[in-house]
C-alpha positions in Angstrom: -6.2 21.1 -10.3 -4.4 17.9 -9.4 -0.6 18.0 -9.8 1.3 15.7 -12.1 2.3 13.2 -9.3 -1.3 13.0 -8.0 -2.7 12.5 -11.5 -0.1 9.7 -12.0 -1.2 8.1 -8.8 -4.9 8.2 -9.7 -4.2 6.8 -13.2 -2.0 4.0 -11.8 -4.8 2.9 -9.5 -7.4 3.0 -12.3 -5.0 1.1 -14.7 -4.5 -1.7 -12.2 -8.1 -2.6 -12.7 -7.4 -3.3 -16.4 -4.6 -5.8 -15.5 -4.8 -9.5 -16.3 -4.8 -10.1 -12.5 -8.0 -8.2 -12.1 -9.6 -9.8 -15.1 -8.9 -13.1 -13.4 -10.4 -11.8 -10.1 -13.5 -10.8 -11.9 -13.9 -14.2 -13.6 -13.0 -16.2 -10.5 -15.4 -14.4 -8.2 -18.0 -13.3 -10.8 -17.6 -9.6 -10.0 -16.7 -8.2 -13.4 -19.6 -5.7 -13.4 -18.8 -4.5 -9.9 -15.1 -4.0 -10.7 -16.0 -2.1 -13.8 -18.4 0.1 -11.8 -15.7 0.8 -9.2 -13.2 1.8 -11.9 -15.8 4.0 -13.6 -16.8 5.7 -10.4 -13.2 6.4 -9.4 -12.4 7.8 -12.9 -15.4 10.1 -12.7 -14.5 11.3 -9.2 -10.9 12.0 -10.3 -12.1 13.9 -13.3 -14.5 16.0 -11.2 -11.7 16.9 -8.8 -9.4 17.8 -11.6 -12.0 20.1 -13.2 -13.1 22.0 -10.1 -12.1 20.3 -6.9 -11.0 21.9 -3.8 -8.5 20.6 -1.2 -11.2 18.7 0.6 -12.5 17.0 -2.6 -8.9 16.1 -3.6 -8.3 14.5 -0.2 -11.5 12.5 -0.4 -10.7 11.3 -3.9 -7.2 10.3 -2.7 -8.7 8.4 0.2 -11.1 6.6 -2.1 -8.2 5.8 -4.4 -6.2 4.3 -1.6 -9.3 2.2 -0.5 -9.7 0.9 -4.1 -6.0 0.1 -4.3 -6.2 -1.8 -1.1 -9.2 -3.7 -2.3 -7.3 -4.6 -5.5 -4.5 -6.1 -3.5 -6.8 -8.1 -1.3 -8.7 -9.5 -4.2 -5.7 -10.5 -6.2 -4.1 -12.2 -3.1 -7.4 -14.1 -2.3 -7.7 -15.2 -5.9 -4.2 -16.5 -6.1 -4.6 -18.3 -2.8 -7.9 -19.8 -4.0 -6.2 -21.5 -7.0 
């Protein structure tokens, strides 16, 4: 089971995709469906890890979350630069 800090990290990454900045990214680049899918996939992976995940699964989910978080930052920066 994921500890409280890990759960907070995952939730924070997922929540960033609900931000006004990401809504703007989706509208600007026309990728709303892709962003929704990414958020849904990460949420499902985190839930599966929380229910019955081992150490390897938790590490993989954490790696995916970091990748998604990096993608978020890059998209927001590119959208703000494109204005």
